[in-house]
Structure formats: structure tokens, C-alpha cells
C-alpha positions in Angstrom: -36.5 96.6 -9.6 -34.2 97.5 -12.5 -32.6 94.5 -14.3 -29.3 95.3 -16.0 -29.2 92.8 -18.7 -32.1 91.2 -20.5 -32.2 88.5 -23.2 -35.0 87.2 -25.4 -33.7 83.8 -26.2 -30.8 81.5 -25.8 -29.7 78.7 -28.2 -26.8 76.6 -29.3 -24.9 77.4 -32.5 -22.4 75.1 -34.1 -19.5 76.5 -32.0 -21.5 76.1 -28.8 -23.8 78.3 -26.9 -25.1 81.7 -28.1 -27.1 84.3 -26.3 -29.5 86.3 -28.6 -30.6 89.5 -27.1 -33.9 91.4 -27.5 -32.2 94.2 -25.6 -28.9 94.2 -23.7 -28.8 97.1 -21.3 -32.1 98.8 -20.5 -32.3 102.3 -21.7 -30.2 101.7 -24.9 -33.1 100.6 -27.0 -30.9 98.0 -28.6 -32.5 94.9 -30.3 -30.8 92.0 -32.0 -31.8 88.5 -33.0 -28.3 87.5 -34.3 -25.5 88.6 -32.0 -24.3 87.5 -28.6 -25.3 89.7 -25.8 -23.3 91.0 -22.8 -23.9 89.7 -19.3 -23.4 90.7 -15.7 -19.8 91.2 -14.5 -18.4 88.3 -12.5 -18.6 90.1 -9.1 -22.1 91.5 -9.8 -24.8 90.0 -7.6 -27.3 90.4 -10.4 -28.2 87.3 -12.5 -25.5 86.6 -15.1 -28.2 86.0 -17.7 -31.9 87.0 -17.9 -34.6 85.5 -20.0 -37.7 87.7 -20.0 -41.1 86.3 -19.0 -42.6 87.0 -22.4 -39.8 84.9 -24.1 -40.8 81.8 -22.2 -43.6 79.5 -23.2 -46.6 79.4 -20.9 -46.4 77.8 -18.5 -42.7 78.2 -17.9 -41.0 74.8 -18.2 -37.5 73.7 -17.2 -35.8 70.3 -17.8 -32.9 69.0 -15.7 -30.7 66.0 -16.1 -27.0 65.1 -16.5 -24.3 62.5 -17.0 -24.7 62.1 -20.8 -21.1 61.4 -21.7 -21.2 62.3 -25.4 -18.6 60.3 -27.2 -18.0 58.0 -30.2 -21.3 56.2 -30.8 -19.3 53.0 -31.1 -18.6 53.2 -27.4 -21.5 51.4 -25.8 -19.7 50.8 -22.4 -19.1 54.2 -21.0 -22.5 55.5 -22.2 -25.5 54.2 -24.1 -25.8 56.1 -27.4 -29.4 54.8 -27.9 -30.5 56.2 -24.6 -28.8 59.6 -25.0 -30.3 60.0 -28.4 -33.7 59.1 -27.1 -33.3 61.7 -24.4 -32.3 64.4 -26.9 -35.4 63.7 -29.0 -37.7 63.6 -26.0 -36.4 66.9 -24.6 -36.8 68.4 -28.1 -40.4 67.4 -28.1 -41.0 69.0 -24.6 -39.8 72.4 -25.9 -38.7 73.6 -22.5 -37.8 77.2 -21.7 -34.4 76.0 -20.4 -32.4 72.8 -20.2 -30.1 72.4 -17.2 -27.3 69.9 -17.8 -25.6 68.9 -14.5 -22.2 68.0 -15.8 -20.3 65.1 -17.6 -21.5 66.4 -21.0 -18.5 64.8 -22.7 -16.9 61.4 -21.8 -13.5 63.1 -21.9 -13.1 66.8 -21.7 -9.7 66.5 -23.2 -11.1 64.8 -26.4 -12.4 67.5 -28.7 -14.1 64.7 -30.7 -16.4 64.1 -27.8 -17.5 67.7 -28.0 -18.0 67.3 -31.7 -20.3 64.4 -31.0 -22.2 66.6 -28.6 -22.6 69.2 -31.3 -23.7 66.7 -33.9 -26.2 64.8 -31.8 -27.7 68.0 -30.2 -28.1 69.7 -33.6 -31.9 69.4 -33.3 -31.8 71.5 -30.1 -30.0 74.2 -31.9 -32.4 74.1 -34.8 -35.3 74.5 -32.3 -33.5 77.4 -30.5 -33.6 75.6 -27.2 -31.7 77.3 -24.3 -29.0 75.1 -22.8 -27.3 75.9 -19.4 -24.5 73.4 -18.6 -22.4 72.9 -15.5 -19.0 71.4 -15.2 -18.6 67.8 -14.1 -15.5 65.7 -13.3 -15.4 64.2 -16.8 -15.0 67.7 -18.3 -11.5 67.5 -16.6 -10.6 64.0 -18.0 -7.5 63.5 -20.1 -6.4 67.1 -20.0 -4.8 69.7 -17.8 -7.3 72.1 -16.1 -6.6 75.1 -18.4 -6.9 73.0 -21.6 -10.0 71.4 -20.2 -11.6 74.8 -19.6 -10.5 76.0 -23.0 -12.3 73.0 -24.6 -15.4 73.7 -22.5 -15.5 77.4 -23.4 -14.9 76.6 -27.0 -18.1 74.5 -26.8 -19.9 77.1 -24.8 -18.3 80.4 -25.6 -20.9 82.6 -23.9 -19.6 81.1 -20.6 -16.0 82.0 -21.3 -14.2 83.0 -18.1 -17.0 81.7 -15.9 -17.0 78.4 -14.0 -20.3 79.3 -12.3 -23.2 81.6 -13.2 -26.9 82.4 -12.7 -29.9 82.8 -14.9 -33.2 84.5 -14.2 -36.0 82.6 -16.0 -38.9 84.9 -16.1 -40.3 86.5 -12.9 -40.4 83.5 -10.5 -37.7 81.1 -11.4 -33.9 81.6 -10.8 -31.3 79.1 -11.8 -27.8 78.9 -10.2 -25.2 76.7 -12.0 -22.3 75.7 -9.7 -18.9 74.1 -10.3 -18.0 71.4 -7.8 -14.6 70.8 -9.3 -12.9 74.1 -8.6 -10.5 75.2 -5.8 -9.4 71.6 -5.0 -13.0 70.5 -4.7 -13.3 72.9 -1.7 -15.1 75.9 -3.1 -18.3 75.6 -1.1 -16.6 76.0 2.3 -17.0 79.3 4.0 -14.7 81.9 2.6 -14.2 80.2 -0.8 -14.6 82.4 -3.9 -17.6 80.5 -5.3 -19.2 80.4 -1.8 -18.9 84.1 -1.5 -20.4 84.6 -4.9 -23.3 82.2 -4.0 -23.9 84.1 -0.8 -24.2 87.4 -2.7 -26.6 85.7 -5.3 -28.9 84.4 -2.6 -28.9 87.6 -0.6 -29.8 89.6 -3.8 -32.6 87.4 -5.1 -35.3 89.5 -6.6 -38.4 89.7 -4.5 -40.6 88.1 -7.2 -38.4 84.9 -7.3 -40.2 82.0 -5.7 -38.1 79.0 -6.8 -34.3 78.7 -7.0 -33.0 75.7 -9.1 -29.4 75.0 -8.2 -27.7 72.8 -10.8 -24.4 71.1 -10.1 -22.5 67.8 -10.6 -21.6 66.3 -7.3 -24.7 65.8 -5.0 -24.8 67.5 -1.6 -27.4 64.9 -0.4 -27.8 61.4 -1.7 -28.4 57.8 -0.5 -25.3 56.9 1.5 -23.8 53.7 -0.1 -21.8 51.0 1.6 -21.7 48.5 -1.4 -22.0 50.5 -4.7 -19.8 53.3 -5.8 -18.9 54.4 -2.2 -16.6 57.0 -3.6 -19.7 58.8 -5.0 -21.2 59.5 -1.6 -21.5 63.3 -0.7 -18.2 64.9 0.0 -17.4 67.5 2.8 -17.4 70.2 0.1 -21.0 69.6 -1.0 -22.1 68.8 2.6 -21.0 72.3 3.5 -23.2 73.6 0.6 -26.2 71.7 2.0 -25.6 73.4 5.4 -25.5 76.8 3.7 -28.7 76.1 1.8 -30.5 74.9 4.9 -29.7 78.2 6.6 -30.7 80.2 3.5 -33.9 78.3 3.1 -35.0 79.2 6.6 -34.9 82.9 5.9 -35.3 83.3 2.1 -38.6 84.1 0.4 -37.8 81.4 -2.2 -37.8 77.6 -2.2 -34.6 75.8 -3.1 -34.3 72.8 -5.3 -30.9 71.1 -6.1 -30.5 69.0 -9.2 -27.2 67.2 -9.2 -25.7 64.2 -11.1 -22.6 62.1 -10.7 -24.6 59.1 -9.5 -26.1 57.5 -12.7 -29.5 57.0 -11.3 -32.4 58.9 -9.8 -33.0 59.9 -6.1 -35.2 62.5 -4.4 -34.6 63.8 -0.8 -36.0 66.5 1.4 -33.5 67.9 3.9 -33.6 71.2 5.8 -36.4 72.5 3.7 -34.5 71.9 0.5 -35.4 69.4 -2.2 -32.4 67.4 -3.5 -32.5 65.4 -6.7 -29.9 63.1 -8.1 -30.6 63.1 -11.9 -27.8 61.3 -13.5 -29.7 59.3 -16.0 -28.6 61.0 -19.2 -27.0 57.9 -20.8 -23.9 57.2 -18.9 -23.3 53.6 -17.6 -26.1 53.2 -15.0 -25.2 52.8 -11.3 -27.2 50.7 -8.9 -28.0 52.2 -5.5 -29.2 50.9 -2.2 -32.1 53.2 -1.3 -32.1 54.5 2.2 -35.3 55.4 4.1 -34.8 59.1 3.5 -35.1 58.6 -0.3 -38.6 59.7 -1.3 -38.2 57.5 -4.5 -38.2 53.9 -3.5 -38.9 52.3 -6.9 -36.6 49.3 -7.8 -36.6 50.1 -11.6 -33.2 49.8 -13.2 -31.6 51.3 -15.2 -33.1 54.8 -14.8 -32.4 56.7 -18.0 -34.5 59.8 -17.4 -35.0 63.5 -17.2 -36.8 65.8 -14.7 -39.4 68.2 -15.9 -40.5 71.3 -13.9 -43.6 73.2 -14.8 -44.6 76.4 -13.0 -48.3 76.3 -12.2 -49.2 79.5 -10.3 -47.6 79.3 -6.9 -46.6 75.6 -7.4 -43.6 74.1 -9.1 -44.6 70.6 -10.3 -41.8 68.1 -10.9 -42.1 64.9 -12.9 -39.4 62.3 -13.5 -39.8 60.7 -16.9 -38.1 57.4 -17.3 -37.2 55.6 -20.5 -39.4 52.6 -20.0 -38.4 50.6 -23.1 -35.1 51.4 -24.6 -35.8 49.6 -27.9 -39.3 51.0 -28.4 -38.4 54.4 -27.1 -41.4 54.6 -24.8 -41.5 56.9 -21.7 -43.4 56.8 -18.4 -43.9 59.3 -15.6 -42.3 57.5 -12.7 -42.1 60.1 -10.0 -44.2 63.2 -9.4 -43.9 65.8 -6.7 -44.9 69.4 -5.9 -43.1 72.3 -4.3 -45.3 75.1 -3.1 -44.1 78.7 -2.9 -43.9 80.3 0.6 
């Protein structure tokens, strides 16, 4: 199979996110370690970005989490600056091949100072050349009109300019799809929607070697249904339509599907229709309690759950571990949930 665009590494620069290419289009023999690379056209079913297998550490590792809410460190109500800084340092030490952020990166998308706090506190990631793949959340659209919000987002992540959703091939076996659950009146996953059509093309065109598809997004398609806490955060019809599509896709695809969402500031794990659904909203935002339903495969009563999820590819198995910040003051971590997903 011919891949149109290849990239050696991806890392954040002071302005935002920069792609550094080892060779853009195959056949041109171009190599660069300092300039941004091109990517697939918006309507192209090829992956938007590609990281070559040889440019990933062995074994390939991906970290997912969200709801960080970078803002003035003096604000200890909307978010916990100690927790988010502990997460930044811990993820740095993990040295993953990719970091998937499932939205609510800033506290207010209309406040450029919040993005500046993000750049400042995540400087260590840029220094380590870590690849960061963010998705839009509802707080990216707070205190600004949509176009200004997107302008601020793309100023922070310029390689995504013009894109509200995209895909990344991470080596041979892992494929990441970053979705936007805040577009088209929160209705873009319904049949016929622009993003839904793009997603259908992506899934239909998955390379044969791909065994695991990590879908990252903000609003969860599957979660513990709440009747007491944050009822307005229960899955919406838009995301439920996505879950129905993924169930149908999982039945016929060669790949396994895993969804890592946020919005609910806690941790949950579900298996529905052959798809693994994670709520990983423990990035530092004000924690939310949840009533755990029987379908939740994580039944621990720990609270709060500041955490991240680490995926390691081990042959034909993707091993997932939720690491929880066990002691905020001491900065100690514990492996609190472990699971395996086996290739078909």
C-alpha cells in the first residue's frame, strides 16, 4: 500500500503544534527536521498525518486523557493546577509515541491567556519532542464566537488549521481518529452529516495492517447514565448515533475500536457492541462524582480520579492501564485499572 504523506516526528513549538517531516510525499526524496510538513487533503480518505513505525519507541505507546482546563494557576476551583502539573510531568516521564487530549484544553477558549498557560506549563513536552494530538471540547468555545474560538485554537495548534477533525496513523497497527462533537449544532454524527461522511470514508479505507483504532473525542457516546450527578452530561443523541455506527463498523472491520472521551471528570470503562468506551476526564478539571451502573467495568469508589490511560502495543494485544494520582501532595501514582484488547 502506498502512503501519501509520512512524518518522522511531531512536537509542540511555542506557537503550538508543529509537524516535522522525514519525508513528505513519497518519491520526492525530501527530508527535513525543521519545517512543517503537508498533510492529506480534507476529503482524502488517507490518514491526515502519518508517523512511521521506525519513529515510534518500541513498544508503541499512546496516552489518552482530557479535561485539563489550563488557566491562571490562581484558579483552584475550575481546575486543580497541582494535579494538572503532576500529569504533565508524569506523561513526560512515560515518553509516549503520542498524547491524545480529548478536549477542554483551556478553561475558556476565548481567553488567550489560558492558551498561554497551556504553552508555559507544557513546555517540557515541547522540549522532549512529544507528539500531541488534541480534540475540541465545549470549553474551547467558551467566551467567544465560534470563528474567534477556532482562530484561537488554530493559533495554538497551527498544523490543524482548517480542520476540526483529523486522523493519524501511528506505525503499522494503530490508527487514531480525532473527532469534534461540537460542530454542526452538535449533530454531526448523524447519518448524512459532513463529519459522519468523512468518518465513514476513514473507516472504510483503513489500511489492512491496522488492528486498533483509537477514537478520541470530547462528549462520550457511552457512559454511566446519571440521575443525580451532572445529568446534563449523559450521552446525547448525536454521540449515541456515533456508537450505533461504530457497533456496525466493528462487526465487519478487521480492526478493534476503542473510544476515549472526556467531558465527565472521572474515569469509566464500558464494552458495548464490541467497542471499548472509556471516559477519561481526569486531567485536572473540577472532579465529578458518578453513580456507577452495572455495565461499568470499573467499579472502584476512589474519588477524585485524576488520571491518564496508557496503551502499549504488545504483539497482537493492546494493553491499557489507568494510572491514578493516588496522593496529590506526594505526587504518587498507582495502576488502578488494567485491561487488554486482542486483535481479531
